[in-house]
C-alpha positions as CSV (number, residue, x, y, z in Angstrom):
1,M,-69.9,103.5,-67.4
2,T,-69.9,102.5,-71.1
3,E,-67.0,103.6,-73.4
4,A,-66.7,103.9,-77.1
5,Y,-64.2,105.0,-79.7
6,I,-65.6,107.2,-82.4
7,L,-63.7,107.4,-85.7
8,I,-64.4,110.5,-87.7
9,Q,-63.8,111.6,-91.3
10,T,-63.8,115.3,-91.8
11,V,-64.0,117.7,-94.8
12,A,-60.4,118.4,-96.0
13,G,-58.5,120.7,-93.7
14,K,-61.2,120.7,-90.9
15,A,-59.6,118.1,-88.6
16,P,-58.0,120.6,-86.2
17,A,-61.2,122.6,-85.8
18,V,-63.4,119.5,-85.4
19,T,-61.0,118.1,-82.8
20,E,-61.1,121.3,-80.8
21,A,-64.9,121.5,-80.9
22,I,-65.4,117.9,-80.0
23,S,-63.0,118.2,-77.0
24,A,-65.4,120.6,-75.4
25,I,-68.4,118.3,-75.5
26,P,-69.3,116.7,-72.1
27,G,-68.8,112.9,-72.3
28,V,-65.8,113.2,-74.5
29,V,-62.8,112.0,-72.7
30,R,-60.2,112.6,-75.4
31,A,-60.2,113.7,-79.0
32,K,-57.1,113.6,-81.2
33,S,-56.3,114.4,-84.8
34,V,-54.7,111.4,-86.6
35,T,-53.5,110.4,-90.1
36,G,-54.9,107.6,-92.2
37,P,-58.4,106.8,-93.3
38,Y,-59.9,108.7,-90.4
39,D,-59.0,112.3,-89.4
40,V,-60.1,112.3,-85.7
41,I,-60.4,109.6,-83.1
42,V,-62.5,110.3,-80.0
43,R,-62.8,108.4,-76.7
44,A,-66.2,109.0,-75.1
45,E,-68.1,107.7,-72.0
46,G,-71.7,107.6,-71.0
47,P,-73.9,105.8,-68.5
48,T,-75.4,103.5,-71.2
49,V,-75.0,102.6,-74.8
50,D,-78.1,104.6,-75.5
51,D,-76.6,107.7,-73.9
52,L,-73.5,107.3,-76.1
53,G,-75.7,107.0,-79.1
54,R,-77.4,110.2,-78.2
55,L,-74.0,111.9,-77.6
56,V,-72.9,110.9,-81.1
57,V,-76.1,111.8,-83.0
58,A,-77.2,114.9,-81.1
59,Q,-73.8,116.5,-80.4
60,I,-70.8,115.0,-82.2
61,Q,-72.3,114.6,-85.6
62,Q,-73.6,118.2,-85.4
63,V,-70.1,119.6,-85.4
64,E,-69.4,121.5,-88.6
65,G,-66.8,119.8,-90.9
66,I,-67.7,116.2,-90.0
67,Y,-68.3,114.0,-93.1
68,R,-68.8,110.6,-91.5
69,T,-68.6,108.8,-88.1
70,L,-68.1,105.2,-87.0
71,T,-68.8,104.4,-83.4
72,C,-67.0,101.4,-81.8
73,P,-68.4,100.5,-78.4
74,V,-65.8,98.9,-76.0
75,V,-66.6,95.4,-74.8
76,E,-65.3,93.9,-71.6
77,L,-64.5,90.2,-72.0
């Protein structure tokens, strides 16, 4: 299983709605609203890096209120 953290910037005031919507997407392990340069942090899993990419582009980025995403794949050293 491949893991990634997805850092999300939202339109002002939309973080709670974005967090709730993303939490319902299969493959999302956890989504939390945070403060700082990003508004939502998501932990997601998928069978491959390509599957995670499809999850981000086809589902997460389609959630209304998202301004920008940054995907950080987890590496095992």
